N, CA, C, O and CB atoms as a CASP TS submission, in Angstrom:
PFRMAT TS
TARGET T0000
AUTHOR 0000-0000-0000
METHOD Language model
MODEL 1
PARENT N/A
ATOM      1  N   MET     1       3.700  20.668 -11.803  1.00  0.00           N
ATOM      2  CA  MET     1       4.525  19.497 -11.610  1.00  0.00           C
ATOM      3  C   MET     1       3.753  18.263 -12.054  1.00  0.00           C
ATOM      4  O   MET     1       2.596  18.087 -11.669  1.00  0.00           O
ATOM      5  CB  MET     1       4.968  19.372 -10.139  1.00  0.00           C
ATOM      6  N   ASN     2       4.359  17.429 -12.836  1.00  0.00           N
ATOM      7  CA  ASN     2       3.736  16.214 -13.330  1.00  0.00           C
ATOM      8  C   ASN     2       3.942  15.094 -12.310  1.00  0.00           C
ATOM      9  O   ASN     2       5.064  14.629 -12.109  1.00  0.00           O
ATOM     10  CB  ASN     2       4.314  15.818 -14.714  1.00  0.00           C
ATOM     11  N   ALA     3       2.851  14.665 -11.667  1.00  0.00           N
ATOM     12  CA  ALA     3       2.943  13.655 -10.605  1.00  0.00           C
ATOM     13  C   ALA     3       3.159  12.257 -11.143  1.00  0.00           C
ATOM     14  O   ALA     3       3.459  11.341 -10.378  1.00  0.00           O
ATOM     15  CB  ALA     3       1.696  13.675  -9.763  1.00  0.00           C
ATOM     16  N   THR     4       3.013  12.077 -12.447  1.00  0.00           N
ATOM     17  CA  THR     4       3.209  10.753 -13.031  1.00  0.00           C
ATOM     18  C   THR     4       4.376  10.750 -14.008  1.00  0.00           C
ATOM     19  O   THR     4       4.418   9.934 -14.928  1.00  0.00           O
ATOM     20  CB  THR     4       1.936  10.287 -13.733  1.00  0.00           C
ATOM     21  N   GLY     5       5.311  11.652 -13.812  1.00  0.00           N
ATOM     22  CA  GLY     5       6.465  11.718 -14.696  1.00  0.00           C
ATOM     23  C   GLY     5       7.324  10.468 -14.563  1.00  0.00           C
ATOM     24  O   GLY     5       7.266   9.769 -13.552  1.00  0.00           O
ATOM     25  N   PRO     6       8.110  10.196 -15.577  1.00  0.00           N
ATOM     26  CA  PRO     6       8.940   8.996 -15.557  1.00  0.00           C
ATOM     27  C   PRO     6       9.901   8.944 -14.371  1.00  0.00           C
ATOM     28  O   PRO     6      10.153   7.867 -13.829  1.00  0.00           O
ATOM     29  CB  PRO     6       9.721   8.905 -16.834  1.00  0.00           C
ATOM     30  N   ASP     7      10.438  10.088 -13.964  1.00  0.00           N
ATOM     31  CA  ASP     7      11.367  10.099 -12.834  1.00  0.00           C
ATOM     32  C   ASP     7      10.681   9.719 -11.533  1.00  0.00           C
ATOM     33  O   ASP     7      11.239   8.971 -10.730  1.00  0.00           O
ATOM     34  CB  ASP     7      12.009  11.467 -12.693  1.00  0.00           C
ATOM     35  N   LEU     8       9.465  10.233 -11.318  1.00  0.00           N
ATOM     36  CA  LEU     8       8.749   9.920 -10.087  1.00  0.00           C
ATOM     37  C   LEU     8       8.292   8.462 -10.056  1.00  0.00           C
ATOM     38  O   LEU     8       8.313   7.819  -9.006  1.00  0.00           O
ATOM     39  CB  LEU     8       7.549  10.844  -9.930  1.00  0.00           C
ATOM     40  N   ILE     9       7.884   7.953 -11.205  1.00  0.00           N
ATOM     41  CA  ILE     9       7.478   6.547 -11.259  1.00  0.00           C
ATOM     42  C   ILE     9       8.677   5.649 -10.989  1.00  0.00           C
ATOM     43  O   ILE     9       8.561   4.669 -10.253  1.00  0.00           O
ATOM     44  CB  ILE     9       6.847   6.207 -12.630  1.00  0.00           C
ATOM     45  N   LEU    10       9.817   5.967 -11.569  1.00  0.00           N
ATOM     46  CA  LEU    10      11.022   5.181 -11.352  1.00  0.00           C
ATOM     47  C   LEU    10      11.479   5.267  -9.898  1.00  0.00           C
ATOM     48  O   LEU    10      11.923   4.272  -9.324  1.00  0.00           O
ATOM     49  CB  LEU    10      12.137   5.652 -12.285  1.00  0.00           C
ATOM     50  N   GLN    11      11.370   6.449  -9.307  1.00  0.00           N
ATOM     51  CA  GLN    11      11.756   6.613  -7.908  1.00  0.00           C
ATOM     52  C   GLN    11      10.857   5.772  -7.004  1.00  0.00           C
ATOM     53  O   GLN    11      11.339   5.109  -6.086  1.00  0.00           O
ATOM     54  CB  GLN    11      11.688   8.098  -7.498  1.00  0.00           C
ATOM     55  N   ARG    12       9.568   5.799  -7.262  1.00  0.00           N
ATOM     56  CA  ARG    12       8.628   5.017  -6.450  1.00  0.00           C
ATOM     57  C   ARG    12       8.878   3.520  -6.622  1.00  0.00           C
ATOM     58  O   ARG    12       8.824   2.766  -5.650  1.00  0.00           O
ATOM     59  CB  ARG    12       7.171   5.359  -6.831  1.00  0.00           C
ATOM     60  N   TRP    13       9.149   3.090  -7.843  1.00  0.00           N
ATOM     61  CA  TRP    13       9.439   1.685  -8.100  1.00  0.00           C
ATOM     62  C   TRP    13      10.698   1.247  -7.347  1.00  0.00           C
ATOM     63  O   TRP    13      10.728   0.159  -6.772  1.00  0.00           O
ATOM     64  CB  TRP    13       9.604   1.438  -9.610  1.00  0.00           C
ATOM     65  N   ASN    14      11.738   2.089  -7.347  1.00  0.00           N
ATOM     66  CA  ASN    14      12.975   1.751  -6.642  1.00  0.00           C
ATOM     67  C   ASN    14      12.751   1.625  -5.145  1.00  0.00           C
ATOM     68  O   ASN    14      13.325   0.743  -4.506  1.00  0.00           O
ATOM     69  CB  ASN    14      14.042   2.799  -6.916  1.00  0.00           C
ATOM     70  N   VAL    15      11.928   2.491  -4.578  1.00  0.00           N
ATOM     71  CA  VAL    15      11.640   2.407  -3.141  1.00  0.00           C
ATOM     72  C   VAL    15      10.944   1.089  -2.819  1.00  0.00           C
ATOM     73  O   VAL    15      11.284   0.426  -1.839  1.00  0.00           O
ATOM     74  CB  VAL    15      10.765   3.602  -2.686  1.00  0.00           C
ATOM     75  N   ILE    16       9.983   0.715  -3.633  1.00  0.00           N
ATOM     76  CA  ILE    16       9.266  -0.541  -3.399  1.00  0.00           C
ATOM     77  C   ILE    16      10.207  -1.725  -3.589  1.00  0.00           C
ATOM     78  O   ILE    16      10.253  -2.622  -2.748  1.00  0.00           O
ATOM     79  CB  ILE    16       8.048  -0.664  -4.346  1.00  0.00           C
ATOM     80  N   GLN    17      10.946  -1.733  -4.673  1.00  0.00           N
ATOM     81  CA  GLN    17      11.773  -2.875  -5.047  1.00  0.00           C
ATOM     82  C   GLN    17      12.957  -3.067  -4.108  1.00  0.00           C
ATOM     83  O   GLN    17      13.250  -4.194  -3.709  1.00  0.00           O
ATOM     84  CB  GLN    17      12.270  -2.709  -6.462  1.00  0.00           C
ATOM     85  N   TYR    18      13.644  -1.981  -3.750  1.00  0.00           N
ATOM     86  CA  TYR    18      14.901  -2.108  -3.022  1.00  0.00           C
ATOM     87  C   TYR    18      14.811  -1.779  -1.533  1.00  0.00           C
ATOM     88  O   TYR    18      15.736  -2.092  -0.785  1.00  0.00           O
ATOM     89  CB  TYR    18      15.915  -1.230  -3.648  1.00  0.00           C
ATOM     90  N   ASP    19      13.725  -1.158  -1.086  1.00  0.00           N
ATOM     91  CA  ASP    19      13.588  -0.840   0.336  1.00  0.00           C
ATOM     92  C   ASP    19      12.490  -1.656   1.001  1.00  0.00           C
ATOM     93  O   ASP    19      12.735  -2.327   2.003  1.00  0.00           O
ATOM     94  CB  ASP    19      13.304   0.639   0.516  1.00  0.00           C
ATOM     95  N   LEU    20      11.297  -1.605   0.456  1.00  0.00           N
ATOM     96  CA  LEU    20      10.144  -2.230   1.107  1.00  0.00           C
ATOM     97  C   LEU    20      10.189  -3.748   1.045  1.00  0.00           C
ATOM     98  O   LEU    20      10.026  -4.407   2.072  1.00  0.00           O
ATOM     99  CB  LEU    20       8.865  -1.740   0.475  1.00  0.00           C
ATOM    100  N   ILE    21      10.404  -4.312  -0.118  1.00  0.00           N
ATOM    101  CA  ILE    21      10.367  -5.761  -0.293  1.00  0.00           C
ATOM    102  C   ILE    21      11.439  -6.467   0.555  1.00  0.00           C
ATOM    103  O   ILE    21      11.106  -7.446   1.223  1.00  0.00           O
ATOM    104  CB  ILE    21      10.555  -6.111  -1.771  1.00  0.00           C
ATOM    105  N   PRO    22      12.701  -6.025   0.564  1.00  0.00           N
ATOM    106  CA  PRO    22      13.689  -6.709   1.423  1.00  0.00           C
ATOM    107  C   PRO    22      13.363  -6.625   2.916  1.00  0.00           C
ATOM    108  O   PRO    22      13.593  -7.583   3.655  1.00  0.00           O
ATOM    109  CB  PRO    22      15.064  -6.119   1.186  1.00  0.00           C
ATOM    110  N   ILE    23      12.831  -5.489   3.359  1.00  0.00           N
ATOM    111  CA  ILE    23      12.477  -5.355   4.774  1.00  0.00           C
ATOM    112  C   ILE    23      11.355  -6.318   5.130  1.00  0.00           C
ATOM    113  O   ILE    23      11.421  -6.999   6.154  1.00  0.00           O
ATOM    114  CB  ILE    23      12.061  -3.908   5.099  1.00  0.00           C
ATOM    115  N   LEU    24      10.325  -6.378   4.292  1.00  0.00           N
ATOM    116  CA  LEU    24       9.219  -7.301   4.553  1.00  0.00           C
ATOM    117  C   LEU    24       9.667  -8.753   4.472  1.00  0.00           C
ATOM    118  O   LEU    24       9.226  -9.580   5.270  1.00  0.00           O
ATOM    119  CB  LEU    24       8.085  -7.056   3.568  1.00  0.00           C
ATOM    120  N   ALA    25      10.536  -9.075   3.520  1.00  0.00           N
ATOM    121  CA  ALA    25      11.036 -10.441   3.395  1.00  0.00           C
ATOM    122  C   ALA    25      11.823 -10.839   4.636  1.00  0.00           C
ATOM    123  O   ALA    25      11.738 -11.982   5.085  1.00  0.00           O
ATOM    124  CB  ALA    25      11.912 -10.584   2.141  1.00  0.00           C
ATOM    125  N   HIS    26      12.583  -9.911   5.190  1.00  0.00           N
ATOM    126  CA  HIS    26      13.357 -10.195   6.403  1.00  0.00           C
ATOM    127  C   HIS    26      12.435 -10.402   7.605  1.00  0.00           C
ATOM    128  O   HIS    26      12.636 -11.328   8.390  1.00  0.00           O
ATOM    129  CB  HIS    26      14.348  -9.051   6.688  1.00  0.00           C
ATOM    130  N   GLU    27      11.427  -9.543   7.750  1.00  0.00           N
ATOM    131  CA  GLU    27      10.518  -9.633   8.890  1.00  0.00           C
ATOM    132  C   GLU    27       9.608 -10.852   8.821  1.00  0.00           C
ATOM    133  O   GLU    27       9.305 -11.461   9.847  1.00  0.00           O
ATOM    134  CB  GLU    27       9.681  -8.384   8.976  1.00  0.00           C
ATOM    135  N   LEU    28       9.170 -11.212   7.609  1.00  0.00           N
ATOM    136  CA  LEU    28       8.230 -12.315   7.461  1.00  0.00           C
ATOM    137  C   LEU    28       8.914 -13.644   7.173  1.00  0.00           C
ATOM    138  O   LEU    28       8.257 -14.685   7.168  1.00  0.00           O
ATOM    139  CB  LEU    28       7.256 -12.007   6.366  1.00  0.00           C
ATOM    140  N   GLY    29      10.205 -13.627   6.936  1.00  0.00           N
ATOM    141  CA  GLY    29      10.925 -14.865   6.672  1.00  0.00           C
ATOM    142  C   GLY    29      10.764 -15.357   5.246  1.00  0.00           C
ATOM    143  O   GLY    29      10.844 -16.562   5.009  1.00  0.00           O
ATOM    144  N   GLY    30      10.543 -14.483   4.307  1.00  0.00           N
ATOM    145  CA  GLY    30      10.388 -14.841   2.903  1.00  0.00           C
ATOM    146  C   GLY    30       9.035 -14.431   2.379  1.00  0.00           C
ATOM    147  O   GLY    30       8.065 -14.340   3.131  1.00  0.00           O
ATOM    148  N   LEU    31       8.973 -14.185   1.093  1.00  0.00           N
ATOM    149  CA  LEU    31       7.729 -13.767   0.452  1.00  0.00           C
ATOM    150  C   LEU    31       7.439 -14.675  -0.733  1.00  0.00           C
ATOM    151  O   LEU    31       8.332 -15.007  -1.513  1.00  0.00           O
ATOM    152  CB  LEU    31       7.808 -12.287   0.000  1.00  0.00           C
ATOM    153  N   THR    32       6.199 -15.063  -0.854  1.00  0.00           N
ATOM    154  CA  THR    32       5.774 -15.834  -2.016  1.00  0.00           C
ATOM    155  C   THR    32       5.554 -14.877  -3.183  1.00  0.00           C
ATOM    156  O   THR    32       5.370 -13.680  -2.965  1.00  0.00           O
ATOM    157  CB  THR    32       4.480 -16.650  -1.709  1.00  0.00           C
ATOM    158  N   PRO    33       5.570 -15.375  -4.406  1.00  0.00           N
ATOM    159  CA  PRO    33       5.309 -14.488  -5.560  1.00  0.00           C
ATOM    160  C   PRO    33       3.937 -13.816  -5.484  1.00  0.00           C
ATOM    161  O   PRO    33       3.792 -12.663  -5.891  1.00  0.00           O
ATOM    162  CB  PRO    33       5.411 -15.281  -6.863  1.00  0.00           C
ATOM    163  N   LYS    34       2.935 -14.521  -4.970  1.00  0.00           N
ATOM    164  CA  LYS    34       1.596 -13.940  -4.857  1.00  0.00           C
ATOM    165  C   LYS    34       1.587 -12.802  -3.830  1.00  0.00           C
ATOM    166  O   LYS    34       0.947 -11.773  -4.047  1.00  0.00           O
ATOM    167  CB  LYS    34       0.567 -15.026  -4.464  1.00  0.00           C
ATOM    168  N   LEU    35       2.297 -12.990  -2.714  1.00  0.00           N
ATOM    169  CA  LEU    35       2.373 -11.947  -1.693  1.00  0.00           C
ATOM    170  C   LEU    35       3.111 -10.721  -2.223  1.00  0.00           C
ATOM    171  O   LEU    35       2.728  -9.591  -1.921  1.00  0.00           O
ATOM    172  CB  LEU    35       3.068 -12.481  -0.431  1.00  0.00           C
ATOM    173  N   LYS    36       4.168 -10.935  -3.012  1.00  0.00           N
ATOM    174  CA  LYS    36       4.865  -9.803  -3.625  1.00  0.00           C
ATOM    175  C   LYS    36       3.930  -9.031  -4.549  1.00  0.00           C
ATOM    176  O   LYS    36       3.960  -7.801  -4.581  1.00  0.00           O
ATOM    177  CB  LYS    36       6.098 -10.287  -4.404  1.00  0.00           C
ATOM    178  N   GLN    37       3.109  -9.746  -5.291  1.00  0.00           N
ATOM    179  CA  GLN    37       2.172  -9.096  -6.197  1.00  0.00           C
ATOM    180  C   GLN    37       1.157  -8.258  -5.423  1.00  0.00           C
ATOM    181  O   GLN    37       0.812  -7.157  -5.853  1.00  0.00           O
ATOM    182  CB  GLN    37       1.452 -10.139  -7.057  1.00  0.00           C
ATOM    183  N   VAL    38       0.676  -8.761  -4.292  1.00  0.00           N
ATOM    184  CA  VAL    38      -0.261  -8.012  -3.452  1.00  0.00           C
ATOM    185  C   VAL    38       0.413  -6.760  -2.899  1.00  0.00           C
ATOM    186  O   VAL    38      -0.199  -5.692  -2.861  1.00  0.00           O
ATOM    187  CB  VAL    38      -0.785  -8.896  -2.298  1.00  0.00           C
ATOM    188  N   ILE    39       1.657  -6.883  -2.473  1.00  0.00           N
ATOM    189  CA  ILE    39       2.389  -5.732  -1.921  1.00  0.00           C
ATOM    190  C   ILE    39       2.571  -4.656  -2.995  1.00  0.00           C
ATOM    191  O   ILE    39       2.342  -3.474  -2.739  1.00  0.00           O
ATOM    192  CB  ILE    39       3.773  -6.177  -1.364  1.00  0.00           C
ATOM    193  N   TYR    40       2.982  -5.067  -4.191  1.00  0.00           N
ATOM    194  CA  TYR    40       3.136  -4.101  -5.281  1.00  0.00           C
ATOM    195  C   TYR    40       1.809  -3.410  -5.580  1.00  0.00           C
ATOM    196  O   TYR    40       1.766  -2.192  -5.758  1.00  0.00           O
ATOM    197  CB  TYR    40       3.669  -4.795  -6.548  1.00  0.00           C
ATOM    198  N   THR    41       0.735  -4.179  -5.634  1.00  0.00           N
ATOM    199  CA  THR    41      -0.580  -3.608  -5.952  1.00  0.00           C
ATOM    200  C   THR    41      -1.011  -2.606  -4.888  1.00  0.00           C
ATOM    201  O   THR    41      -1.464  -1.510  -5.218  1.00  0.00           O
ATOM    202  CB  THR    41      -1.633  -4.721  -6.084  1.00  0.00           C
ATOM    203  N   LEU    42      -0.877  -2.968  -3.620  1.00  0.00           N
ATOM    204  CA  LEU    42      -1.287  -2.057  -2.549  1.00  0.00           C
ATOM    205  C   LEU    42      -0.440  -0.788  -2.530  1.00  0.00           C
ATOM    206  O   LEU    42      -0.951   0.291  -2.228  1.00  0.00           O
ATOM    207  CB  LEU    42      -1.195  -2.759  -1.199  1.00  0.00           C
ATOM    208  N   GLU    43       0.834  -0.905  -2.848  1.00  0.00           N
ATOM    209  CA  GLU    43       1.688   0.280  -2.867  1.00  0.00           C
ATOM    210  C   GLU    43       1.369   1.197  -4.041  1.00  0.00           C
ATOM    211  O   GLU    43       1.455   2.417  -3.903  1.00  0.00           O
ATOM    212  CB  GLU    43       3.146  -0.130  -2.921  1.00  0.00           C
ATOM    213  N   TRP    44       1.004   0.640  -5.186  1.00  0.00           N
ATOM    214  CA  TRP    44       0.698   1.476  -6.347  1.00  0.00           C
ATOM    215  C   TRP    44      -0.697   2.066  -6.271  1.00  0.00           C
ATOM    216  O   TRP    44      -0.906   3.205  -6.690  1.00  0.00           O
ATOM    217  CB  TRP    44       0.841   0.674  -7.622  1.00  0.00           C
ATOM    218  N   VAL    45      -1.663   1.314  -5.743  1.00  0.00           N
ATOM    219  CA  VAL    45      -3.041   1.799  -5.697  1.00  0.00           C
ATOM    220  C   VAL    45      -3.206   2.871  -4.633  1.00  0.00           C
ATOM    221  O   VAL    45      -3.860   3.885  -4.877  1.00  0.00           O
ATOM    222  CB  VAL    45      -4.006   0.646  -5.432  1.00  0.00           C
ATOM    223  N   ARG    46      -2.625   2.665  -3.456  1.00  0.00           N
ATOM    224  CA  ARG    46      -2.741   3.582  -2.313  1.00  0.00           C
ATOM    225  C   ARG    46      -4.194   3.981  -2.072  1.00  0.00           C
ATOM    226  O   ARG    46      -4.535   5.163  -2.048  1.00  0.00           O
ATOM    227  CB  ARG    46      -1.886   4.837  -2.544  1.00  0.00           C
ATOM    228  N   ILE    47      -5.028   2.981  -1.897  1.00  0.00           N
ATOM    229  CA  ILE    47      -6.466   3.216  -1.748  1.00  0.00           C
ATOM    230  C   ILE    47      -6.793   3.961  -0.453  1.00  0.00           C
ATOM    231  O   ILE    47      -7.847   4.591  -0.354  1.00  0.00           O
ATOM    232  CB  ILE    47      -7.218   1.888  -1.783  1.00  0.00           C
ATOM    233  N   GLU    48      -5.911   3.898   0.529  1.00  0.00           N
ATOM    234  CA  GLU    48      -6.194   4.601   1.784  1.00  0.00           C
ATOM    235  C   GLU    48      -6.303   6.111   1.588  1.00  0.00           C
ATOM    236  O   GLU    48      -6.896   6.800   2.418  1.00  0.00           O
ATOM    237  CB  GLU    48      -5.109   4.296   2.808  1.00  0.00           C
ATOM    238  N   GLU    49      -5.739   6.631   0.502  1.00  0.00           N
ATOM    239  CA  GLU    49      -5.858   8.065   0.216  1.00  0.00           C
ATOM    240  C   GLU    49      -7.272   8.444  -0.225  1.00  0.00           C
ATOM    241  O   GLU    49      -7.653   9.612  -0.143  1.00  0.00           O
ATOM    242  CB  GLU    49      -4.856   8.469  -0.863  1.00  0.00           C
ATOM    243  N   PHE    50      -8.054   7.464  -0.692  1.00  0.00           N
ATOM    244  CA  PHE    50      -9.388   7.735  -1.199  1.00  0.00           C
ATOM    245  C   PHE    50     -10.489   7.400  -0.195  1.00  0.00           C
ATOM    246  O   PHE    50     -11.666   7.651  -0.454  1.00  0.00           O
ATOM    247  CB  PHE    50      -9.610   6.965  -2.465  1.00  0.00           C
ATOM    248  N   VAL    51     -10.110   6.836   0.943  1.00  0.00           N
ATOM    249  CA  VAL    51     -11.090   6.474   1.966  1.00  0.00           C
ATOM    250  C   VAL    51     -11.322   7.693   2.860  1.00  0.00           C
ATOM    251  O   VAL    51     -10.378   8.286   3.381  1.00  0.00           O
ATOM    252  CB  VAL    51     -10.606   5.238   2.810  1.00  0.00           C
ATOM    253  N   ALA    52     -12.582   8.052   3.024  1.00  0.00           N
ATOM    254  CA  ALA    52     -12.918   9.207   3.858  1.00  0.00           C
ATOM    255  C   ALA    52     -12.509   8.933   5.308  1.00  0.00           C
ATOM    256  O   ALA    52     -12.683   7.826   5.817  1.00  0.00           O
ATOM    257  CB  ALA    52     -14.439   9.529   3.768  1.00  0.00           C
ATOM    258  N   SER    53     -11.975   9.943   5.949  1.00  0.00           N
ATOM    259  CA  SER    53     -11.546   9.784   7.338  1.00  0.00           C
ATOM    260  C   SER    53     -12.305  10.756   8.239  1.00  0.00           C
ATOM    261  O   SER    53     -11.699  11.501   9.009  1.00  0.00           O
ATOM    262  CB  SER    53     -10.022  10.008   7.467  1.00  0.00           C
ATOM    263  N   SER    54     -13.612  10.743   8.138  1.00  0.00           N
ATOM    264  CA  SER    54     -14.420  11.610   9.005  1.00  0.00           C
ATOM    265  C   SER    54     -14.931  10.801  10.189  1.00  0.00           C
ATOM    266  O   SER    54     -15.159   9.596  10.089  1.00  0.00           O
ATOM    267  CB  SER    54     -15.608  12.240   8.218  1.00  0.00           C
ATOM    268  N   TRP    55     -15.101  11.480  11.293  1.00  0.00           N
ATOM    269  CA  TRP    55     -15.577  10.823  12.500  1.00  0.00           C
ATOM    270  C   TRP    55     -17.070  11.062  12.611  1.00  0.00           C
ATOM    271  O   TRP    55     -17.517  12.209  12.573  1.00  0.00           O
ATOM    272  CB  TRP    55     -14.828  11.340  13.763  1.00  0.00           C
ATOM    273  N   CYS    56     -17.846  10.004  12.749  1.00  0.00           N
ATOM    274  CA  CYS    56     -19.302  10.112  12.793  1.00  0.00           C
ATOM    275  C   CYS    56     -19.878   9.640  14.115  1.00  0.00           C
ATOM    276  O   CYS    56     -21.027   9.200  14.165  1.00  0.00           O
ATOM    277  CB  CYS    56     -19.914   9.320  11.665  1.00  0.00           C
ATOM    278  N   GLY    57     -19.120   9.721  15.162  1.00  0.00           N
ATOM    279  CA  GLY    57     -19.613   9.283  16.458  1.00  0.00           C
ATOM    280  C   GLY    57     -19.048   7.925  16.847  1.00  0.00           C
ATOM    281  O   GLY    57     -17.957   7.548  16.420  1.00  0.00           O
ATOM    282  N   ILE    58     -19.787   7.207  17.647  1.00  0.00           N
ATOM    283  CA  ILE    58     -19.345   5.908  18.132  1.00  0.00           C
ATOM    284  C   ILE    58     -19.386   4.904  16.980  1.00  0.00           C
ATOM    285  O   ILE    58     -20.355   4.851  16.223  1.00  0.00           O
ATOM    286  CB  ILE    58     -20.228   5.428  19.320  1.00  0.00           C
ATOM    287  N   GLY    59     -18.334   4.119  16.859  1.00  0.00           N
ATOM    288  CA  GLY    59     -18.272   3.120  15.792  1.00  0.00           C
ATOM    289  C   GLY    59     -16.843   2.864  15.387  1.00  0.00           C
ATOM    290  O   GLY    59     -15.918   3.060  16.176  1.00  0.00           O
ATOM    291  N   ARG    60     -16.664   2.430  14.171  1.00  0.00           N
ATOM    292  CA  ARG    60     -15.346   2.075  13.676  1.00  0.00           C
ATOM    293  C   ARG    60     -14.466   3.322  13.535  1.00  0.00           C
ATOM    294  O   ARG    60     -14.886   4.314  12.939  1.00  0.00           O
ATOM    295  CB  ARG    60     -15.462   1.344  12.330  1.00  0.00           C
ATOM    296  N   PRO    61     -13.236   3.270  14.088  1.00  0.00           N
ATOM    297  CA  PRO    61     -12.318   4.394  13.910  1.00  0.00           C
ATOM    298  C   PRO    61     -11.948   4.578  12.439  1.00  0.00           C
ATOM    299  O   PRO    61     -11.884   3.597  11.698  1.00  0.00           O
ATOM    300  CB  PRO    61     -11.051   4.185  14.747  1.00  0.00           C
ATOM    301  N   PRO    62     -11.705   5.811  12.003  1.00  0.00           N
ATOM    302  CA  PRO    62     -11.407   6.071  10.592  1.00  0.00           C
ATOM    303  C   PRO    62     -10.189   5.319  10.071  1.00  0.00           C
ATOM    304  O   PRO    62     -10.175   4.917   8.908  1.00  0.00           O
ATOM    305  CB  PRO    62     -11.199   7.536  10.388  1.00  0.00           C
ATOM    306  N   LEU    63      -9.156   5.117  10.909  1.00  0.00           N
ATOM    307  CA  LEU    63      -7.959   4.436  10.455  1.00  0.00           C
ATOM    308  C   LEU    63      -8.260   3.004  10.033  1.00  0.00           C
ATOM    309  O   LEU    63      -7.674   2.513   9.068  1.00  0.00           O
ATOM    310  CB  LEU    63      -6.904   4.450  11.544  1.00  0.00           C
ATOM    311  N   GLU    64      -9.143   2.341  10.722  1.00  0.00           N
ATOM    312  CA  GLU    64      -9.477   0.966  10.376  1.00  0.00           C
ATOM    313  C   GLU    64     -10.193   0.875   9.032  1.00  0.00           C
ATOM    314  O   GLU    64     -10.154  -0.178   8.395  1.00  0.00           O
ATOM    315  CB  GLU    64     -10.339   0.352  11.462  1.00  0.00           C
ATOM    316  N   ARG    65     -10.835   1.931   8.588  1.00  0.00           N
ATOM    317  CA  ARG    65     -11.477   1.915   7.273  1.00  0.00           C
ATOM    318  C   ARG    65     -10.442   1.785   6.166  1.00  0.00           C
ATOM    319  O   ARG    65     -10.690   1.111   5.166  1.00  0.00           O
ATOM    320  CB  ARG    65     -12.312   3.183   7.065  1.00  0.00           C
ATOM    321  N   ALA    66      -9.302   2.411   6.326  1.00  0.00           N
ATOM    322  CA  ALA    66      -8.220   2.270   5.350  1.00  0.00           C
ATOM    323  C   ALA    66      -7.706   0.837   5.334  1.00  0.00           C
ATOM    324  O   ALA    66      -7.392   0.301   4.271  1.00  0.00           O
ATOM    325  CB  ALA    66      -7.071   3.247   5.665  1.00  0.00           C
ATOM    326  N   TRP    67      -7.617   0.211   6.511  1.00  0.00           N
ATOM    327  CA  TRP    67      -7.189  -1.193   6.576  1.00  0.00           C
ATOM    328  C   TRP    67      -8.189  -2.085   5.851  1.00  0.00           C
ATOM    329  O   TRP    67      -7.799  -3.003   5.129  1.00  0.00           O
ATOM    330  CB  TRP    67      -7.030  -1.651   8.045  1.00  0.00           C
ATOM    331  N   LEU    68      -9.477  -1.817   6.044  1.00  0.00           N
ATOM    332  CA  LEU    68     -10.510  -2.596   5.365  1.00  0.00           C
ATOM    333  C   LEU    68     -10.450  -2.395   3.854  1.00  0.00           C
ATOM    334  O   LEU    68     -10.656  -3.340   3.092  1.00  0.00           O
ATOM    335  CB  LEU    68     -11.895  -2.212   5.890  1.00  0.00           C
ATOM    336  N   ALA    69     -10.173  -1.187   3.425  1.00  0.00           N
ATOM    337  CA  ALA    69     -10.070  -0.921   1.986  1.00  0.00           C
ATOM    338  C   ALA    69      -8.887  -1.679   1.387  1.00  0.00           C
ATOM    339  O   ALA    69      -8.990  -2.221   0.286  1.00  0.00           O
ATOM    340  CB  ALA    69      -9.922   0.596   1.722  1.00  0.00           C
ATOM    341  N   ASN    70      -7.768  -1.720   2.105  1.00  0.00           N
ATOM    342  CA  ASN    70      -6.614  -2.493   1.636  1.00  0.00           C
ATOM    343  C   ASN    70      -6.936  -3.973   1.576  1.00  0.00           C
ATOM    344  O   ASN    70      -6.526  -4.657   0.638  1.00  0.00           O
ATOM    345  CB  ASN    70      -5.405  -2.260   2.542  1.00  0.00           C
ATOM    346  N   ALA    71      -7.662  -4.479   2.558  1.00  0.00           N
ATOM    347  CA  ALA    71      -8.062  -5.891   2.556  1.00  0.00           C
ATOM    348  C   ALA    71      -8.965  -6.186   1.382  1.00  0.00           C
ATOM    349  O   ALA    71      -8.870  -7.254   0.778  1.00  0.00           O
ATOM    350  CB  ALA    71      -8.768  -6.262   3.864  1.00  0.00           C
ATOM    351  N   PHE    72      -9.840  -5.255   1.048  1.00  0.00           N
ATOM    352  CA  PHE    72     -10.733  -5.430  -0.108  1.00  0.00           C
ATOM    353  C   PHE    72      -9.941  -5.511  -1.410  1.00  0.00           C
ATOM    354  O   PHE    72     -10.234  -6.347  -2.264  1.00  0.00           O
ATOM    355  CB  PHE    72     -11.746  -4.275  -0.184  1.00  0.00           C
ATOM    356  N   VAL    73      -8.949  -4.655  -1.561  1.00  0.00           N
ATOM    357  CA  VAL    73      -8.102  -4.694  -2.767  1.00  0.00           C
ATOM    358  C   VAL    73      -7.314  -5.991  -2.810  1.00  0.00           C
ATOM    359  O   VAL    73      -7.171  -6.583  -3.879  1.00  0.00           O
ATOM    360  CB  VAL    73      -7.137  -3.482  -2.806  1.00  0.00           C
ATOM    361  N   ALA    74      -6.801  -6.446  -1.677  1.00  0.00           N
ATOM    362  CA  ALA    74      -6.030  -7.689  -1.631  1.00  0.00           C
ATOM    363  C   ALA    74      -6.903  -8.891  -1.966  1.00  0.00           C
ATOM    364  O   ALA    74      -6.443  -9.841  -2.600  1.00  0.00           O
ATOM    365  CB  ALA    74      -5.394  -7.871  -0.252  1.00  0.00           C
ATOM    366  N   LYS    75      -8.153  -8.848  -1.542  1.00  0.00           N
ATOM    367  CA  LYS    75      -9.069  -9.951  -1.820  1.00  0.00           C
ATOM    368  C   LYS    75      -9.323 -10.059  -3.297  1.00  0.00           C
ATOM    369  O   LYS    75     -10.073 -10.933  -3.731  1.00  0.00           O
ATOM    370  CB  LYS    75     -10.382  -9.771  -1.073  1.00  0.00           C
TER
END
């Protein structure tokens, strides 16, 4: 199965464009063009899939590492 086929890319784009953006705009009371660009980038990059989620004892929970990775991409 081709994970980057035109149909899958179009399907993912439609979900972002017609589902995610209107919901966020409603919850946040509007989106600036820069914020829309950050949302598109974070949705396409999906960096949280590449962040290791192993537990190494006391310290930062693994879920927060994905949040930090997203913040790094947004920065």
